[in-house]
C-alpha positions in Angstrom: -2.7 11.9 -33.0 -5.2 14.4 -31.1 -7.9 11.9 -31.6 -5.5 9.1 -29.9 -4.9 11.6 -27.0 -8.7 12.3 -26.9 -9.2 8.6 -26.3 -6.5 7.8 -23.8 -8.0 10.8 -21.7 -11.4 9.7 -22.3 -10.7 6.4 -21.0 -8.6 7.6 -18.0 -11.0 10.1 -17.0 -13.9 7.2 -17.3 -11.8 4.7 -15.4 -11.1 7.5 -12.4 -14.8 8.1 -12.3 -15.7 4.7 -12.1 -13.1 4.0 -9.3 -14.6 7.0 -7.4 -18.2 5.5 -7.7 -17.0 2.0 -6.5 -15.1 3.6 -3.5 -18.3 5.2 -2.3 -20.1 2.5 -3.0 -17.8 0.2 -1.0 -17.4 2.5 1.7 -21.4 2.9 2.1 -21.4 -0.7 2.6 -18.9 -0.9 5.8 -22.0 -0.6 8.1 -23.0 -4.1 6.8 -19.6 -5.3 7.8 -20.7 -7.4 10.7 -22.5 -9.6 8.4 -19.6 -10.4 6.6 -17.0 -10.8 9.0 -15.8 -14.3 7.5 -15.0 -12.7 4.3 -13.2 -9.8 5.6 -11.2 -12.3 8.0 -10.4 -14.1 4.9 -9.2 -11.1 2.9 -7.3 -9.8 6.0 -5.5 -13.3 6.3 -4.6 -12.9 2.4 -3.3 -9.2 2.7 -1.8 -9.1 6.1 -0.4 -12.6 7.2 0.7 -14.1 4.2 2.4 -10.7 3.2 4.1 -10.3 6.7 7.5 -12.3 5.7 8.1 -10.4 2.4 7.1 -6.9 4.3 9.8 -7.8 7.2 12.5 -9.1 4.8 12.1 -5.9 2.7 11.7 -3.4 5.6 15.0 -4.7 7.3 17.1 -4.3 4.4 15.6 -0.5 3.3 16.3 0.3 7.2 20.0 -1.1 6.7 20.6 0.4 3.5 19.1 3.7 4.6 21.7 3.5 7.8 24.6 2.6 5.4 24.2 5.3 3.1 23.1 8.0 5.7 26.3 7.2 7.5 28.5 7.3 5.0 27.3 10.9 4.1 27.2 11.9 7.8 30.8 10.2 8.6 32.0 13.1 6.5 31.0 15.8 8.8 31.6 13.8 11.7 27.8 13.1 12.7 27.4 9.7 12.6 25.2 10.2 15.5 22.1 11.6 13.7 22.0 8.2 11.6 19.0 7.1 14.1 17.0 10.6 13.2 17.4 10.9 9.5 16.4 6.6 9.2 13.4 6.9 11.7 11.9 9.9 9.5 12.8 8.4 6.4 10.9 5.1 7.3 8.1 6.8 9.2 7.4 9.5 6.5 8.3 8.0 3.2 10.2 4.7 2.8 8.0 2.5 5.1 4.4 3.6 3.8 5.5 3.9 0.1 7.8 0.3 0.1 5.0 -1.7 2.3 2.1 -0.3 -0.2 4.2 -1.1 -3.1 4.9 -4.9 -1.8 1.3 -5.4 -1.2 0.3 -3.9 -4.5 2.4 -6.3 -6.3 1.7 -9.4 -4.4 -2.2 -9.0 -3.3 -3.2 -6.2 -5.7 -2.3 -8.4 -8.8 -4.2 -11.5 -7.4 -7.0 -9.4 -6.3 -7.3 -8.2 -9.9 -6.8 -11.8 -11.5 -9.4 -13.3 -8.9 -12.2 -10.6 -10.0 -11.2 -10.6 -13.6 -11.6 -14.3 -13.6 -15.0 -14.1 -12.1 -16.0 -11.4 -14.5 -14.8 -13.2 -18.0 -16.3 -16.3 -16.5 -19.8 -14.3 -15.9 -19.9 -15.3 -12.3 -20.1 -11.5 -11.6 -23.4 -11.5 -13.7 -24.8 -14.2 -12.0 -24.2 -12.7 -8.5 -26.0 -9.5 -9.8 -28.8 -11.6 -11.3 -29.2 -13.2 -7.9 -29.9 -10.0 -6.6 -26.4 -10.0 -4.7 -24.7 -6.5 -4.5 -21.2 -6.8 -5.7 -20.0 -3.7 -4.2 -20.9 -5.1 -0.8 -20.1 -9.0 -1.4 -16.8 -8.7 -3.4 -15.5 -5.3 -3.0 -16.2 -4.3 0.8 -14.3 -7.1 2.3 -11.5 -6.5 -0.1 -11.5 -2.7 0.8 -11.9 -3.0 4.8 -9.3 -5.4 4.9 -6.8 -3.3 2.7 -7.5 -0.3 5.2 -6.7 -2.4 8.2 -3.9 -4.3 7.2 -1.8 -1.7 5.1 -1.2 0.1 8.4 -0.3 -3.0 10.3 2.1 -4.3 7.9 4.0 -0.8 7.7 4.2 -0.5 11.3 5.9 -4.1 11.4 8.0 -3.2 8.2 9.1 0.1 10.0 9.8 -1.6 13.4 11.9 -4.2 11.7 13.5 -1.5 9.3 14.8 0.5 12.9 16.2 -2.7 14.2 18.1 -3.3 10.8 19.2 0.3 10.8 20.3 0.0 14.5 22.7 -3.0 13.6 24.2 -1.1 10.9 24.8 1.9 12.6 26.5 0.0 15.6 28.7 -2.2 13.5 29.9 0.1 10.7 29.8 3.4 12.9 30.0 2.4 16.3 26.5 4.2 17.6 25.5 2.3 20.5 22.2 0.2 20.6 21.1 2.8 23.6 22.1 6.0 22.0 20.3 4.8 18.5 17.1 4.2 20.7 16.8 7.6 22.3 17.5 9.4 19.4 14.8 7.4 17.4 12.3 8.2 20.0 13.5 11.9 19.9 12.8 11.8 16.5 9.6 10.6 16.1 6.2 12.0 18.2 2.7 11.0 18.0 1.9 13.3 15.4 4.5 12.0 13.2 3.6 8.5 13.6 -0.1 9.4 12.7 0.8 11.3 9.5 2.9 8.4 8.2 -0.1 6.0 9.0 -2.4 8.1 7.7 -0.9 7.7 4.3 -0.9 3.9 4.4 -4.8 4.2 5.1 -5.2 6.2 1.7 -2.9 4.0 -0.2 -4.7 0.7 1.0 -7.8 2.5 -0.1 -6.2 3.5 -3.7 -4.9 0.0 -4.8 -7.9 -2.1 -3.3 -10.2 0.3 -5.3 -8.1 0.0 -8.6 -7.7 -3.5 -8.6 -11.4 -4.0 -7.7 -12.3 -1.7 -10.2 -10.4 -3.2 -13.1 -10.9 -6.7 -12.1 -14.5 -6.4 -12.3 -14.1 -4.5 -15.7 -12.1 -7.2 -17.3 -13.5 -8.7 -20.7 -11.6 -10.9 -23.4 -11.1 -14.0 -21.7 -7.8 -15.1 -20.0 -5.8 -12.7 -22.2 -7.8 -10.2 -20.8 -7.5 -10.9 -17.2 -3.2 -10.7 -18.0 -4.0 -7.4 -19.5 -6.0 -6.4 -16.5 -3.5 -7.7 -13.7 -0.7 -5.8 -15.4 -2.7 -2.7 -15.8 -4.0 -2.7 -12.3 -0.4 -3.1 -10.7 0.6 0.2 -13.2 -2.1 2.1 -12.5 -1.8 1.3 -8.8 1.6 2.1 -8.4 1.1 5.4 -10.3 -1.9 6.4 -8.1 0.3 5.7 -4.7 3.3 7.8 -5.9 1.0 10.6 -7.0 -1.1 10.4 -3.8 2.4 10.3 -1.8 3.8 13.0 -3.5 0.4 15.3 -2.3 -0.2 13.8 0.9 3.6 14.7 1.8 3.1 18.6 0.4 0.1 18.8 2.4 1.0 16.9 5.6 4.6 17.6 6.4 5.1 21.4 5.0 
């Protein structure tokens, strides 16, 4: 029992150390990004453009659900006019950043791990190393930069469409006018609130991209190993995002 726990903790710490080292190598290569614009743009297309419809769909229903639940609770106290503030703060602080990061991890992170894992088991990664190509710059850095740039952008789109969905529900179910909803939304959010919410998304983008890249590049065991790595990457990424979200919330919004 103790030996099994020791092995699990040993693997956990080894993986955490490997992810940190990979992140450091990727970040140190960012200044060379101008030479890899094509690869960065391709990853931005994969992460951003192709994920936008799903992020918008989830965003609108999250906003509508928040407004509905909040409205039912506030209606008891005759405070339905406060729906806009609650929805705005909830979307900006928690639901927008976290839900968007979860969506991207499930859609893009899994594909990222599978792609790199397939390259690893087919020894394509070893071939690149033999040719003198730095894996951290050629494979990791474009995905890292694209994740850090596109995660906040997708979050902004998701939050905006969530505001719209919340406004429709607040108007149709609780009689809150669109003008009043808009005014109260802007009253609830200031520049600092927006900055803190988007700062979370940058951290989330760094986390899921590095976890997925590391697990993908360390894949072994053929096609079965690629499947295991993909599942593992998604689980570790989502767990890391939730832990980081708690820590960031406790630090930024106290």
